[in-house]
C-alpha positions in Angstrom: 11.0 -17.3 14.9 9.8 -14.3 16.9 10.0 -10.9 15.1 10.4 -7.8 17.2 9.6 -4.5 15.5 12.3 -1.8 15.8 11.7 1.2 18.0 11.4 3.4 14.9 8.8 1.1 13.4 6.8 1.0 16.7 6.9 4.8 16.8 5.7 5.0 13.2 2.9 2.5 13.7 1.8 4.4 16.9 1.7 7.8 15.1 0.0 6.3 12.0 -2.7 4.7 14.2 -3.2 7.8 16.3 -3.5 9.9 13.2 -6.1 7.6 11.9 -8.0 7.8 15.2 -7.8 11.6 15.1 -9.5 11.6 11.7 -12.0 9.0 12.9 -12.9 11.3 15.9 -13.2 14.3 13.6 -15.6 12.2 11.4 -17.6 11.2 14.4 -17.9 14.9 15.4 -19.0 15.8 11.9 -21.6 13.0 11.9 -19.9 11.0 9.1 -18.7 7.5 8.7 -15.0 7.2 7.8 -15.8 6.0 4.3 -18.4 8.7 3.6 -15.9 11.3 4.8 -13.2 9.9 2.5 -15.5 10.1 -0.5 -16.6 13.7 0.3 -13.1 14.7 1.1 -11.7 13.3 -2.1 -14.3 15.1 -4.2 -14.2 18.4 -2.3 -10.4 18.5 -2.4 -10.8 18.4 -6.2 -13.8 20.7 -6.6 -17.3 19.3 -6.9 -16.7 16.1 -9.0 -14.0 13.4 -9.3 -13.5 10.2 -11.2 -14.5 7.1 -9.2 -11.1 5.5 -9.8 -9.4 8.6 -8.5 -11.5 8.6 -5.3 -10.4 5.0 -4.7 -6.7 5.8 -5.3 -6.8 9.1 -3.4 -8.6 7.6 -0.3 -6.6 4.3 -0.2 -9.8 2.4 0.4 -11.0 -0.5 -1.6 -13.3 -0.1 -4.6 -15.9 -2.1 -2.8 -15.8 0.2 0.3 -16.0 3.3 -1.9 -18.8 2.0 -4.0 -20.8 1.1 -0.9 -20.3 4.7 0.5 -21.3 6.2 -2.9 -24.5 4.1 -3.1 -25.5 5.4 0.4 -24.7 9.0 -0.7 -26.7 8.5 -3.9 -29.7 7.3 -2.0 -29.4 10.4 0.3 -29.2 12.7 -2.7 -25.7 13.8 -1.9 -24.0 12.6 -5.1 -24.9 11.4 -8.5 -22.9 9.4 -11.1 -22.3 10.3 -14.7 -20.2 8.6 -17.3 -16.9 10.4 -17.9 -16.0 8.2 -20.9 -16.6 4.7 -22.0 -14.9 3.2 -19.0 -14.9 5.8 -16.2 -17.6 7.1 -13.9 -17.6 10.6 -12.5 -18.9 11.1 -8.9 -20.6 14.5 -8.7 -21.9 16.4 -5.7 -25.5 17.6 -5.8 -26.3 21.0 -4.4 -27.1 19.5 -1.0 -23.9 17.4 -1.4 -21.9 20.6 -1.9 -23.4 22.1 1.2 -22.6 18.9 3.2 -19.1 18.7 1.8 -18.4 22.3 2.7 -19.6 21.7 6.3 -17.6 18.5 6.7 -14.8 17.8 4.3 -14.2 21.6 4.0 -13.6 21.8 7.7 -11.1 18.9 7.6 -9.2 20.5 4.7 -9.2 23.8 6.5 -7.8 22.2 9.7 -5.1 20.5 7.7 -4.2 23.6 5.9 -4.0 25.6 9.1 -1.6 23.0 10.5 0.7 23.2 7.5 0.5 27.0 7.5 1.6 27.0 11.2 4.8 25.1 10.5 7.9 26.7 9.1 8.0 26.2 5.3 11.2 24.2 5.6 9.6 21.8 8.0 6.7 21.3 5.6 9.0 20.6 2.7 11.1 18.2 4.8 7.9 16.4 5.9 6.8 15.9 2.3 10.3 14.8 1.2 10.6 12.2 3.9 7.0 11.0 3.4 7.6 10.7 -0.3 10.9 8.9 0.2 9.2 6.4 2.6 6.4 5.9 0.0 8.8 5.2 -2.9 10.8 2.8 -0.8 7.7 1.0 0.4 6.4 0.8 -3.2 9.7 -0.8 -4.2 9.4 -3.4 -1.4 5.8 -4.2 -2.6 7.0 -4.6 -6.2 9.7 -7.0 -5.0 7.3 -9.0 -2.8 6.3 -12.5 -4.1 2.7 -13.1 -4.8 0.6 -14.7 -2.1 0.7 -18.1 -3.7 4.4 -18.4 -3.0 4.3 -16.7 0.3 2.6 -19.6 2.1 -0.9 -21.1 2.4 -2.0 -18.8 5.2 -1.2 -15.7 3.1 -3.9 -16.7 0.6 -6.8 -16.5 3.1 -9.2 -13.9 1.8 -10.1 -11.2 4.3 -12.9 -8.7 4.2 -12.1 -6.0 1.7 -9.5 -8.0 -0.2 -10.0 -8.1 -3.9 
């Protein structure tokens, strides 16, 4: 059976992909990989430190991808880890990390804030309300989805980044 995506879904997928490409291009211009940018952004958005598990959740990237980026940032003297409690690690910016984050993630955050500031407040609130409604509906669909074992044998093939 052939499935054809609706016009709305095609438009959503196009916009989602193009938005991702715009962020990728911004990262290229700033001299960062996408995963490094995500780590710096997640920390800088919070201040100068953030829990590792929060960075994973905030970025939407796998723990493996985030850990790899953090190891590279540690080697470069950009971040260091400290224990927040018995189970959680805090990722902290060094002084050079703060300078880098300000020049990179800070510019991304400023660009995003400028965009929202240029929209009428009602449009911003509508955008957030619709985005949240989509997220909640998608989360309900995910919760109702059967595990991979019952979805078919091809669904259990492990891909890069799956955990």
